[in-house]
C-alpha positions as a Python dict, from the first residue, in 0.01 Angstrom:
ca = {
    (1, 'M'): (0, 0, 0),
    (2, 'L'): (285, -76, -134),
    (3, 'S'): (35, 48, -529),
    (4, 'I'): (75, 371, -431),
    (5, 'H'): (415, 407, -372),
    (6, 'Y'): (498, 249, -723),
    (7, 'R'): (219, 532, -849),
    (8, 'R'): (361, 825, -679),
    (9, 'A'): (662, 687, -793),
    (10, 'F'): (566, 648, -1187),
    (11, 'A'): (407, 1017, -1158),
    (12, 'L'): (694, 1222, -1017),
    (13, 'F'): (923, 1038, -1274),
    (14, 'Y'): (708, 1094, -1578),
    (15, 'G'): (659, 1494, -1406),
    (16, 'I'): (946, 1528, -1449),
    (17, 'G'): (1038, 1362, -1811),
    (18, 'I'): (789, 1612, -1884),
    (19, 'L'): (930, 1925, -1748),
    (20, 'M'): (1263, 1818, -1937),
    (21, 'A'): (1152, 1765, -2241),
    (22, 'G'): (965, 2104, -2228),
    (23, 'A'): (1341, 2172, -2138),
    (24, 'T'): (1508, 2110, -2406),
    (25, 'F'): (1267, 2130, -2689),
    (26, 'G'): (1177, 2548, -2599),
    (27, 'L'): (1574, 2591, -2540),
    (28, 'S'): (1649, 2404, -2923),
    (29, 'A'): (1400, 2685, -3065),
    (30, 'A'): (1522, 2950, -2913),
    (31, 'Q'): (1863, 2928, -3032),
    (32, 'A'): (1782, 2807, -3388),
    (33, 'Q'): (1914, 3083, -3626),
    (34, 'E'): (1809, 3192, -3982),
    (35, 'P'): (1990, 3096, -4284),
    (36, 'N'): (2341, 3371, -4284),
    (37, 'Q'): (2186, 3577, -3976),
    (38, 'I'): (2487, 3635, -3656),
    (39, 'V'): (2342, 3770, -3334),
    (40, 'I'): (2471, 3966, -3126),
    (41, 'K'): (2488, 3819, -2768),
    (42, 'N'): (2648, 3819, -2485),
    (43, 'F'): (2884, 4100, -2606),
    (44, 'M'): (3009, 3862, -2912),
    (45, 'F'): (2928, 3802, -3275),
    (46, 'S'): (2764, 3482, -3334),
    (47, 'P'): (2947, 3269, -3557),
    (48, 'M'): (3229, 3501, -3506),
    (49, 'A'): (3288, 3299, -3854),
    (50, 'L'): (3043, 3290, -4135),
    (51, 'T'): (3104, 3178, -4524),
    (52, 'V'): (2912, 3225, -4795),
    (53, 'K'): (2839, 3323, -5183),
    (54, 'A'): (2846, 3649, -5347),
    (55, 'G'): (2541, 3794, -5334),
    (56, 'T'): (2405, 3650, -5019),
    (57, 'T'): (2251, 3902, -4799),
    (58, 'V'): (2407, 3908, -4419),
    (59, 'T'): (2175, 4012, -4080),
    (60, 'W'): (2307, 4093, -3772),
    (61, 'K'): (2010, 4059, -3532),
    (62, 'N'): (2120, 4217, -3149),
    (63, 'M'): (1996, 4048, -2843),
    (64, 'D'): (2178, 4172, -2597),
    (65, 'G'): (2047, 4491, -2389),
    (66, 'E'): (2333, 4711, -2502),
    (67, 'P'): (2338, 4892, -2810),
    (68, 'H'): (2591, 4704, -3063),
    (69, 'T'): (2674, 4825, -3423),
    (70, 'V'): (2821, 4647, -3733),
    (71, 'V'): (3119, 4809, -3879),
    (72, 'N'): (3420, 4686, -4155),
    (73, 'D'): (3724, 4762, -4092),
    (74, 'A'): (3746, 4877, -4460),
    (75, 'G'): (3408, 5123, -4385),
    (76, 'V'): (3223, 4913, -4689),
    (77, 'F'): (2942, 4951, -4418),
    (78, 'H'): (2868, 5126, -4060),
    (79, 'S'): (2525, 5017, -3947),
    (80, 'A'): (2316, 5253, -3663),
    (81, 'A'): (2296, 5162, -3342),
    (82, 'L'): (2119, 4862, -3299),
    (83, 'D'): (1871, 4822, -2993),
    (84, 'Q'): (1766, 4542, -2858),
    (85, 'N'): (1589, 4296, -3128),
    (86, 'D'): (1690, 4526, -3389),
    (87, 'T'): (1861, 4416, -3711),
    (88, 'Y'): (2125, 4522, -4005),
    (89, 'Q'): (2168, 4347, -4364),
    (90, 'F'): (2418, 4386, -4592),
    (91, 'K'): (2441, 4179, -4907),
    (92, 'F'): (2792, 4132, -5046),
    (93, 'D'): (2839, 4146, -5366),
    (94, 'K'): (3216, 4095, -5448),
    (95, 'P'): (3404, 3830, -5354),
    (96, 'G'): (3680, 3877, -4988),
    (97, 'V'): (3741, 3889, -4648),
    (98, 'Y'): (3596, 4107, -4463),
    (99, 'K'): (3619, 4213, -4089),
    (100, 'V'): (3424, 4324, -3906),
    (101, 'F'): (3401, 4448, -3517),
    (102, 'C'): (3178, 4667, -3295),
    (103, 'G'): (3178, 4998, -3332),
    (104, 'I'): (3054, 5099, -2934),
    (105, 'H'): (3192, 4765, -2833),
    (106, 'P'): (3581, 4760, -3052),
    (107, 'Y'): (3695, 4390, -2852),
    (108, 'M'): (3348, 4168, -3068),
    (109, 'K'): (3472, 4092, -3392),
    (110, 'A'): (3372, 3876, -3646),
    (111, 'T'): (3451, 3800, -4004),
    (112, 'I'): (3290, 3735, -4326),
    (113, 'T'): (3424, 3556, -4576),
    (114, 'V'): (3240, 3621, -4934),
    (115, 'Q'): (3317, 3287, -5136),
}
């Protein structure tokens, strides 16, 4: 009778362990990000600051259900409205500090530093 309890407890803990491992690996894969990519999610740019070398192309991907734009405050670039899963790319040829915001939601800000 005691061995049945041990088997049930083992099966329960084994099952919980499998579920936790699956959840952990699933989350890390879903949160993985391409190099030089900025994700737009929860009305934020992530990362909010990025440093790249001159000649690098940066990609923005909108993961929100709302449209967003990618606008440089100096007018160097301006995307069209990005719907969910849309991307926008810009190649940074010149060193400098580029301030970026969403034209629809101007409180969303990020900085790209090009070396």
